[in-house]
N, C-alpha and C positions, 0 to 999 in steps of 0.2 A: 203317458207312461205312469204306472203305479208308484206312488212315492213310497219308497222303501220304509222310511222312517215312521209313516203313519202306518203303514202295515206292520210293521214289527212292533210297535206300540199296541196296536190293537190285537195281534197275536198272544205277546206277553201277557197282557191284563186278562184276555180270555182264558189262556191257559192256567193262570192261578185262580181265577174263579172255578173253573172245571176241575181242579184239583181240590179246591174248597169242597166242592160239590159231591165229588167222590168220597171225600174223607167222612164229610157229613152223614152220606148214605151209609158208610160203614159203622160209624158212631152209634147212630141212631137208624137200625135196620127197615123200620115202617116206613121211611124216607124213600128208600130205594124203587119200591114198585110204584109209588105214587108219583114222584118228583123227578126221578133219574132221567128219564128221556125228554121229559117237558123241560126240565131245567137246562140240559145240555143243548136241545133246540133253541131256548130263550138267550142263553148266554151267546152263541154262535149267532143267532139274529142282531142281537144289540153290538156285538162287536163289529158285525158287517155294517150296521147303520152308522155306529160313529166312525168308523174309518172312511166310508163312502161321504158322510156329511163334512170331514176334514177334508178329504181330498177336492170334493165339487169337480170331478174331471170328467163327468158325463155318464151314462147310463151304463155303457159296456164298461169302463173302467170301475166304476162303483161296483157293479155286479161280480166283476173280476177280483177286485179286492175283497168284497165281503164273503164271497165262495171261497178265496183261500184262506182268510182269518177263520172261515167257518170249519175248514177242513181240518186246519191246524186244532182248533178247539175239539172237535170231534176226535182227532188222533190221539189227544192228550187224554181225554176222557177215557176212551176205550184201552188206553195202554195202562193208564192208572188203575183201570178197573180189573183189567186183567192181570197185573201184577200183585193186587190185593185178593186173588183168587175168584173173581168171579169166572163165568163161564163166557170166554170169548167169542165162541161160535154165534151166540145170540146177540151181541153187540157190534161186532166188527161190520158186518155188512150194512146193518142199519143205522148204527151211530154216526159212521162217518159220513155217508149218504145223505141222511136227513140234516146233519150238521153243516153239510156243504151246501144243499139246497135252501136252509133257513138263511146260512149267512148272505148267500147271493140275492134273496128277496130282500134281507134287510138291508143290503147294499143298494137296491133299488130304492127303497124307501129313504135312505139317508140321500142319494141324491136328489129325489124329491123335496126333501127338507132343506138342502142347499141351494135349491131354486128358489123355493119361497122365501129363505132369508135374503137371498140376493135381490128379490124381487121387494120385499119390505124395507131393505136399505134404500133401494131407489127412491122410493115413496117420501122418504125423510128429507 
């Protein structure tokens, strides 16, 4: 079972960083075409990685928690961007799908990291 405390923390931190990214993109318009999608993906992947690493419950739960955190991060970014007047038809299908995918992949890598850390603890 996915630990809701860990998942909520990852979603909250990811949402804050996504809001900061969208705000920075509107304060400095040159950031938007260069870093908006990549930054959104990076934040979702890192939140997936951190949630799965804290959970350490297997690849399925890690990917599920990471995908959930990534989807929430993507929805926050798309919603904030739409509220600020961007064109939602460009961001809604791609932003949420890509964030969900990268969050799930981040969750897989987080589980790998948890396994490596458990192995290193055994060696001590």
